[in-house]
N, C-alpha and C positions, 0 to 999 in steps of 0.2 A: 532340140527341145521345143515342144509346142506349148503355147499359152493361149487360153481361151480368148476368142474374139480377135486374136492377133494384136492385142493392145500392148502386151508386154513381151519383150524379147530379151533373152539373157545371153551374155557373152562370157565365154570361159577362156582361161589361159591354157597353156600347154599341160599343166598338171591337173587339168580338169576341175580347177577351182573356179567358182563364180567371181568374175572380176567386178562386174557392176550390173545393176538392174536399171534399165532405162525405159521410161514411159514415153513411147514415140508418138502416142496419139495426138498430143498437143502440137508437135512439130508438123505432123501430117495435116492437121487442121489449119495451121498457119500457112502452109504451102498452098493449100486449096484456096484459102481466103484471099491470098495475095493477088489472085487473078480477078477477084470480084470487088475489091475495095476501090471506090471511085475517088479520084482526086477532088479535094474540096475546093472548088472554084466557083465563079459566078454561075456557070452553066449548071453545076450540080445543085447550087442553091435554088436556082429557078425551078429545077425539076422537083426538089423537095417541097417548095412552097406550092407549086401547082398541084402536086399529089395530095398535099394536106388540104388545100382549098376544095379539091374534088370530093374527098372523103367527108369534109365538113358539110358541104352542100347535100351530099347523099344522106347524111345523118339528120339534117334539118328537115329534108323532104320526107324521110321515113317517119320521123316523129310527128310531123303535121298530118301525114296520111293515116297513121295508125296510133293515135294518142293513147288509146286504152289497151293496146296489145304490145306490151314490151318485147315479146318474143319476135315481133316483126321488125323491130329496129335494133335488136341486140347485136346482130352481126356488124351493122354499120358503126356501132359504138366501139366494138373490138378493133375494127379497122382504123377508126379515128384515134384510139389509144396508141396503136402501132405507129401512126404518122407522127404523133406528138413525141413518141420515143425517138423516132428517126431525127427529129429536129434538134435533139440534144447534141448531135454531132457538131452543130454550129459553134458550140463552146470551144471547139478546137481551132476555130478561125475567126477570132473577134474582129479581124480587119474587114470581114464581110458584113458586119452589123449595119453600116450605112446602107448597103444594098438591100438588106432584109427590111429596113425601114422604107426604102424607096419602092419596094415591091408591095407595100401596103399590107404586109402580113400581120403587123402588130395588133390592129383592132380585132381581126378575126381570132387571133390567139387569146387576147385578153377577154373577149366576150364569153369565152368558154369557162371563165372563172365563176360565172353565174349559171352554168349548165345544170339541168335538173339532176343529172347523174354526178354525184359528189366525186366519184372516182376520176371522171374526166377533169373536173376542177383541180383535183389533187395532182393529176398529170401536168397541168399547166403550172401549178405552184413549183413542182420539181424542175420543170423546164426553165422557169424564170430564175430559180436559185442557181442552176447550172450556168445560164447565160451571164448572170451578174456576179458570179463567184469572184472573190478578191484575186485569186491566183490567175484567173482568166483575164481580168481587166488590167492587171499590172502591166505597165509599159504600153498600154493601148488607150491612152487618155482620150483622144478625139473620138474613136469609135464608141468608147464607153459612154461618153457624154451624149453623143447622138442617139444611142440606144435608150439611155435613161430619160432624155428629154422626150423622146417619142412615147415611152411608157407613161410618163407623167401626163402628157397631153391627152393620152387615151384612157385616163382615169384608172391607172393601175392601183393607186393607193386606195381609192374608194372600193374597188372591186376586190382587192386582197383582204381588206378589213371586213367587208360584208361576208366574204367566204369564211373568214376566220371565225366569225360568230356562229357558224353552223357546224363547226368541227368540234369533236369531243376527244378529250384525253383518254377516254376509256377504250377507244379503238386504236390499235397500234399504227395503222396506216394514217389515220387522221392526226394522231399525236405527232408523227413524223412530218406531216404537212404543216402543222402549227409551227414547228421548229423552223422549217424551210421558209415559211411566210415571214417570220421574224428575221431570218437570215437575209432574205431578199430585200427587206426594208433597210436593214443595216448596210447592205452592199450599195444600195442606191444613195444612202446618206453619205457614204464614203466617196462616191463619185460626185455628188451634188449636195453639199451640206445644207442648202436651203430646204431640202426634203424634210429635215427634222421638224421644222415649223409647219410646212405644208401638210404633212400627214396628220398633225394635231389639229390644224384648222379645218381640214376637209373631212376627217373621219372620226370615229369613236374609239380610236386605238388607245388613247390614254385611259378611258373608262375600262376597256377590256384588260389592259395591263394591271390596273388597280385591282380588278376582280381576281386576276391570276395570283398576285402576290398575297392576297388575303387568305387563300387556301392554306390550310394547316399542313397538309402533306407536302413533302418535298419531292420534286422530280426535275428532270432536265429542262422542261419548259418553264417551270417556275423560276429556275435559275436564269434562263435566257430572258424571260420577261423582266427580271430585275435589272439585267444588263442593258436591255433596250431602253428601259425607263431612265436609267442613268445617262445614257447617250442623248436621249431627247431633252434632258434637263440641263446638261452640263454647260452649254453655251447659249441658252435661250431664256432670256428674262420672260418673254411672252409665255413660253411653256411652263416656267416656274409659277407664274401668276395663274395661268389657266388651271394647273393641277391643284393649286391652293384653293381656288374657288370650287373645285370638285371634291372638297373634303380630303384632299390628298395627304395633307400633313398628318391627319388623324389615322388614315389607313396605313401609311408608312410606319408610324409609331406603333400601331397594333402589330405590324409584321415583325418589327425588331423586338417587340416586347416578348415574343415567343422564346427569345434567347436571353432573357434577363437572368435566368438562373440555370441555364444549361448551355453547353457548347455544341456547335455543329458536329455532326457525326462523321462527315467526310470533307475532303478538301473542296469538292464542288459546292457543298452546302456552306462551307466557310466563305467561299468566293461570293455566293449569293448574299450572305450577310453583309459582306463588305460593300457589295453593290447597293444594298438597301440603305446603308449609312451614307454612301455617296449621294444617293437620291435625296436623303434627308438634308444633307449639308447644302446641296444645290437649292433645295426648296427654301432653305433658311436665308437665302440671299435677299429676296424682297422683304421690305419692312412688314407688310401685312401678314406675311407667313410667319415671321418671328412672333407676332401677336397671337396667331393661331396656335403656334407651338406652346406658348406659355399657357394659353387657355386650356389646351388639351393635356396639361400637366406633363409636358415633355421634359421640363427641367427635373421634376421629381423622378421620372422614369430613368433619365440618364444617371442620376445620383444612385438610384437603386442598382443599376447595372455596374457602376463603379464599385459599390460596396460588395457586390457578389464576386467580383474579381474573376470573371469568366473571360473568354477570348474577345468579347466585344468591349472590354475595358477602355482601350485606347480610342476606339471609335466613338464611345460615349463622350469622352473628354473633347474630341474633335467637334462633335455636334454641339456640345455646350459652348465651346469657343465661338462657333458660327452664330449661335443664338444670341450671345451676349455682346458681340461686336457691334458697337454703336447702337445699342438698344438697352437703355437703363432699366426698363421694367423686368427684363429677364435677369439682370444682375441683382435687382432687389429681391426677386422671387428666390434666386439662388441662395442669398443670405438668409432669407426668412425660413427656408426649409432646411436650414442647417447644412448647407453644402460646403461651407468653409472648412469644416473639420475633415471631410472626405477629400477635398481638393488639396489641402495642405499636407495631409498624410501622403498623398501621391507625390506632391512636390518634394517632400523630404525623403522620398524613396523608401518609405517604411514597409511597403508590401514587396514581397519577393517577385520580381518581374517574371521569373521563369514559370510561375504558377499559371499565368494567364496569357502568355505570349502565344499567338496563333501558330499552328503547325507550320504553315507556309512561311512564317517569318523566323523560325528557329535558327536557320543558318544565317540570318541577317540580324541577329540579336542586338548588335551594337548600334546599327542604324535605327532599329525599332526604338531603342532606348533614347536615342537622340531626338527622334520625332516626338516621342512622348514628352520629353523635357521641354521641347520647343512649344508644344501645344499648351502645356501647363503654365509656362511663363506668359504666353499670349492670353490665356484665360484670366490670369491674375491681373495682367495689364488692362484687360477689358473691364474687370471689376473696379479698378481704380478710376478708369475713364467714365464708368457708368454710375458710380456711387460717390457723389461729391460732398455730401454733408449728412448730418444727423447720426443717430445711434448705429446705423448700419456701417457708416464710414468708421466709426470708432471701433466697432467689432472687427472690421477688416484690418485696421492699423494695429489693434491689440495683438493680432496673430504674430506680428513681427517682433514683439517684445517678450513673448513666451519663451520659457526654457533658455534664459540667458541669450536671447536674440539669435537663436539657432537658424531661423529662416533667413536672417540677413546674411549670416555666414554662408548659407547655402546659395543665396543669390550671388554673393561674391565669387564663390567657387565656380558657378556656372558662367559668370561674366569673364573670369580669368581664363 
């Protein structure tokens, strides 16, 4: 039996029934390619780098010679693109990274991030993401550190963020490059944690991230921007203060306010909302940011979110707890805007938790309930620590004698 292009061949058994249909084209291609694949060693690396440097030189010369005639240097750019694609194979041999650094290829690669042709810059972004990928660098600590150190020394952070500012989410290729830029930065932080502060000192990444989370429409890059922002803030007081000075508290409050009366539509959007609350809680560590939170009516917003009983309910309680810890003005504002009624209703478990438990926590309902109770007890403890006298103190204490001291019973129940 003949099959067009000889791509498919059918085998029949004795009864003339078809036993199987096998596509042999892939096997044939593999057989042919096995003769051409080179062993990835130092010699191959040198050949790859030499070929790349040659194409780069040709492209630079063509652009200088014919600056106003793109058709005269188009071919050299196609060849340069191909060389950058070939370099991706190095991700399969991270042990060669120190040699890549020794061959002085890193400056040449990174300089292409500011290439006039955005497509070439995007090629470099994808290459960097491949080389620094978490799975690639796992169990290769020393080569990873050598590569990342060299990248930092050659201004990778500045160049990546400058390039980021010229990319648009409206173009699919550029949208992908934005995601890979953020991934490369995250990968470098994983190898070298000090990069988290370096990137904020040297670049305008924080401002770019704030701009991204302000956008109303949800997409994968907005989600990733919220995640990177949380990573940058989680262990750095300097970044927390820096973002506070950039009106960051207000911007993050605006971003979470979009969900005060609605739930995220997908699990990805839900994760982004959790990231935003992580950012807010990190921001509320320095005293000056607690003050900004109170001025920006953050206390009122969190109470509104609690009253709406949407999926951000527990996150709002957590943010209030952070804002009131060792900060009496936030405690006073909380009492003044009638937060006690809302907090103690939650404390008594008067709302059905199943109404606002996030999708991702449904199967961990018991743990979610425990965390919620822990936060509420902490919040009430903060109120007692922050309000020491006056009518506010009396209002707080009076809550514990209402309805035959039911809240004291509840406290004992939790204590036992």
